N, C-alpha and C positions, 0 to 999 in steps of 0.2 A: 505466634500466631499458632492456632490449631489448623492443620491440613484441612480439614474442610471448609475452615473459613477463608483460608489462603484460596481453595477452588473455586469457592463462590464468587470472591472476588477478581481470579485472574481469568476464568471464562467468559464473562463478557468483556473485559479488557483485550483479551486476545482476538475474540469475534469482532470487534468494532475495528483494530486495526488491520486484520486481514481482507476484511471488507471494504475499507477504506482503501488500502493499497490494491485492492483488484478493481475497483472502481477507477483509481489514477492510470492503471496501466492499461485498463481496456477502452478507456477515454484517450488516451495516447494511441492506441493501437488502430483504433476508428478513423482519428484526425489523421495519422501516417497514412493509412490505407485511401485516404480519397486521392483519387485519380485526377482531378481537375485542380488540385492545391498545388501550385508551383512556386508560391512564396515562401521565401526561406524564413520569415519571422514564422509562418505558421509551423514549418517543420520544427524550428528550435522550440516555440510555447509546446508542442507534442512531446519534445526530448526531454523537457523541463518537466514536464508531468509526470514522464517515465521514470525519471531520478528521485522525483517526490514518492511516487508508489515504490521504488526500491527502497529507498531509505524509511518509509515506514514499514514495510514488511521485514527488515532488518530490525528495526527497534522492535516490534513485535515479538520477532523470534527471540532475541536477546531475553525480553522480558519473560516469555514462556520458558526459556531454556533456563534461566537464573532463577526461576522458582519453583523448578522441580526439585 
């Protein structure tokens, strides 16, 4: 595949992956920062979202690096 076609396909994929990862991490941070929540299941859901965000971020980084 030519470099320009690869760049056209890669840029939206990296943008969507980065945005999704940032949304997961931001949502998790907002949930964890809530002072009135003391339920451990709320914290567990927030940490799960943070882990999903990290996995999406790593997958996006791997796609980006492998296509360079």
